[in-house]
C-alpha positions, 0 to 999 in steps of 0.5 A, a space after each residue: 485327333 486331327 491328323 492334318 489340314 489344321 494347325 489346331 490353334 485359335 488366337 483370341 485377342 481381347 482389345 479391351 484388356 490387351 490379353 492374348 490367349 491361344 486356344 485349341 481347335 475343337 475337333 468336333 466342330 471342325 468335323 461338323 463345320 470344317 474351318 473358315 466360314 463354317 467354324 467361325 460362324 459356329 463361334 459367332 453363334 455361340 458367343 455373340 448375341 444376334 440382337 446386339 448393335 454390330 458396332 458395339 464392343 460386344 461384337 466380334 470379328 473372326 479372321 479365319 482360314 480353311 483346312 486346305 489353306 496353306 496346303 498345295 491344293 489349287 487356289 487355296 489362298 482364301 481368307 474369311 472375315 466373319 462378324 455381325 454385319 452393320 450394313 445388314 444386321 445379318 451374320 456376315 462372312 467376307 471372302 478374299 484371296 491373296 496370301 494372307 490366309 496361308 501366311 496365318 496358317 504358316 505362322 501357326 494359327 487357323 483363325 484369329 478372334 478379335 473382341 472388345 475395343 482398344 482405347 487407342 489404335 492398335 495392330 497385331 503382329 504375328 510372327 512364327 507363333 509369337 504374337 504382339 499387340 502394337 500401337 497403330 497411332 501413326 498408321 491410323 488415318 492412312 489409306 489402305 495401300 499406305 497402311 500396307 507399306 507401313 505395316 511391313 516397314 514396322 514388322 517384316 518386309 515380306 509380311 502379309 497384311 490385313 488393314 482397314 482404310 479411312 472408311 473403316 476407321 470412320 465406321 462407314 457401312 460401305 467399309 470393307 477389309 483390305 489385304 495387302 492394300 488392294 484385295 478386298 473382303 467386301 460386303 456388309 460393312 465388315 471394315 466398320 466393325 474393326 474401325 469401331 474397335 480401334 483395330 487397324 489391322 494385322 501383319 503376319 509371317 511364318 514358315 511352319 508349313 501345313 501337314 496333311 493326313 495322307 500326303 501321297 493321296 493328297 498330292 495325287 488329288 492335287 495333280 488331278 484337280 490342277 489338270 481339270 482346271 487347266 482344261 476348263 474353258 474358264 479357269 484354264 483360259 478365259 479367266 487368265 485372258 480377261 479376268 472376271 470382266 469377261 462376263 461384261 459382254 456375256 451378261 449384257 448379251 442376255 439382257 441381265 446387266 443392271 443399268 442406271 440403278 436397274 431402270 433397265 438391264 441392257 447397257 448399249 455401251 457395254 463394249 467400252 467397259 468390257 474385259 476385252 477393252 480393259 485388257 487392251 487399254 489398261 492391263 499391265 499383268 495378271 495376278 494370282 493368289 496362293 497356289 492359284 493355277 488360274 490367275 484371274 487378278 488384274 494389275 492395271 494402269 490408266 495410261 491416258 487422260 485426266 487420271 493418267 498414271 494412276 495404277 492399282 489392282 482390278 477392277 473386277 467384273 462386279 466393280 466395272 458393273 457397279 461403277 459403270 453400267 449401274 451409274 450409266 458410265 461408259 468412261 472406262 478410265 473413270 471407272 478404273 479410277 473410282 475402283 482405285 479410290 474404293 481400294 484406298 478408302 477401303 470401300 466395297 465397290 458393289 455397295 459404293 457404286 450402287 449407292 452412287 447410282 441410287 444417288 444419281 436417280 434421287 438427284 435426277 428425280 429432284 429428291 436430292 436438292 441441288 444444294 445438297 450436292 456440290 456437283 450435278 450427280 447425274 447418270 453417265 458422268 464419269 466425273 460425278 462418279 469419281 467425285 461421289 466416291 471421294 465424298 463417300 470415302 472422306 464422308 465430306 459434307 452432308 451428302 458424303 456422310 449419307 453416301 457412306 451409309 449405303 443406298 437404303 439409308 440414303 434413299 430412306 433419308 430422302 423419302 424413297 428407300 424403294 430406289 435402293 436396289 438392295 435386299 436386307 439393306 445390301 445392294 445386289 450384284 451385277 445380275 438382274 433377277 428379271 433376266 436370270 430367275 434363280 439368282 433373284 431367289 438367291 439374292 432374296 434368301 442369302 444369309 448376308 443380304 443380296 449376294 451372288 457368291 453364296 449360290 452362283 446360279 449364273 453358272 448353270 442359268 447363263 454360262 453353261 445353259 444347263 438350266 433355263 434362265 427364264 423359267 421358275 420350275 426347279 429353281 428352289 432345288 437349284 438355289 439350295 444346292 448351290 448355296 450348300 455347295 458354296 457354304 462348304 467350299 468357303 469353309 474349305 479354304 479354296 476359291 469359288 472359281 475352282 468349281 467351274 472345273 472341279 466338282 464336289 467329289 474333287 473337293 471332298 477328296 482334297 479335304 478327306 486326304 488333307 484332314 483324315 476326316 471321312 468326307 465324301 460328296 454327301 458329307 461335303 454337301 451336308 456340311 454346307 447345309 448345316 452351315 447354311 441353317 446355322 446362319 439362318 438361325 442366327 438371322 432369325 434370332 436377330 429378328 429377320 423373317 420371311 418378309 425380309 426374303 424379298 427383292 426391290 419393288 422395281 425388280 418385282 413390278 417394273 419390266 425390263 425396257 430393252 434388250 434380250 430380256 425385254 418385258 421380264 419381271 421377277 415373280 419371286 413368289 413362284 419360287 419362295 415356297 418351293 425353296 422353303 419346302 426343299 430346305 425343310 423349313 416351315 412356311 415362315 422360313 424357319 428350319 423345322 426341328 426335324 431338319 435341325 436334328 437331321 443336321 446335328 444342330 438340335 439335340 
């Protein structure tokens, strides 16, 4: 019997029939996969054919929390969206902060499974254990922030909301899922899956609370971890002062800041778009998530110029990079405005910005005919950036429709898919693998396409300097360790940023005292490894092979032109075989039967 951490209930909503049922949580699965990413991936693996079209009625979307969500554990406001991603065709899990996850737990549920397809737009209202599927015709077509307001007006003024914007409704592969109108579960096009189901969103409110197995020991662990985070230089100071954008000058300073569609990795005008400049020119206040002692979120406003008066959340580091340096843009106000627009349309900023950057290179090289673009789509133009985001969000004209499908398909249409800086068709984030070797291995092997938060080797390779960023030796083990750690962390329900101060032992103690499960550091890491291998199995069944564990040819062949990492390329082959060996996989990247048996994934 589960003693704490979980509510023990899963809500299953079939949009085709309108049937809503409540299922008991599987205790064995909870012990093996925790909650959130892990448990939901197990459901997807068992119930969804990996070969289906992600936008077909047969796909499912799971909104999931972890066992620490809704408790007093630090930074425990995470919610995960798990499905088969249409941008990549891989297993997908998008992780977001805020208050929705705890609200779902307090309303009595650990997760919601959305399946089938509604005949007309609908939304879900969950209130203190009661559930109702309601008409969303008058919310359909509304921007994310407007939909957030309307959902609360129709349900409860203090409800927490999840919604898709117009991009998701139009099934753009760039679409994400928004929470309270300004927090995003991005990457892999998860918003398009909900759009394909005519599902606008969820409003939730509850007051049930979450019990823990050992209250005194749990609270002692909570106090201990909060103190650890308060003393850490990042979580206790830098993150609150500058947000994630504190990394702009740091990453540019080591020459790993992809610039102009990664034609280079050093941006001479980085200071103009740095966290320091954002704080000085645009910051209104900080914003934290549920039980968060860090407060890295930004609430900002454009105070001058063409976009004066616009306000919203962010931008975060990744957004500043993709909409800024990646597009050669140093106009911070244009970057901030483009970020606001991405939130309104419900679009992933990393994919959106990198797709515009790909478009800029295609245009400047003459591959996009001038008649296909209503304006000069050139590097460095803040105006072109903002207008391109509008085209993408509205899918206006030929170019708008192409931009909405991501950079790989855009490049493919114009005959140059190699100009897409992506892995498995997903655009890579704000760290150039030529200047930080381990993160390139992480991009190549990530189970949801190019991703940094699945194994943040930037922490040891750059921030702490514990690993040499330009050496290949030992990176297979390093990447595996960070991938396993993050898999378990995502499933626990707390934020990745806690790991800047907390170790696996600290998280395992929170989990064991909350749930009553026997979770030590070894079991915690084994759970993460089990999740990673299950995701890999899904992708193998979907048709992915070793050949997909690669990087853009530019990264493998074209040296960085300027800056501290000048002359570097990424020699991925020096790490990939070692990574497979460390993982216990064969040379084709498939888990061996011995590994699967050791993880309890094969009888």
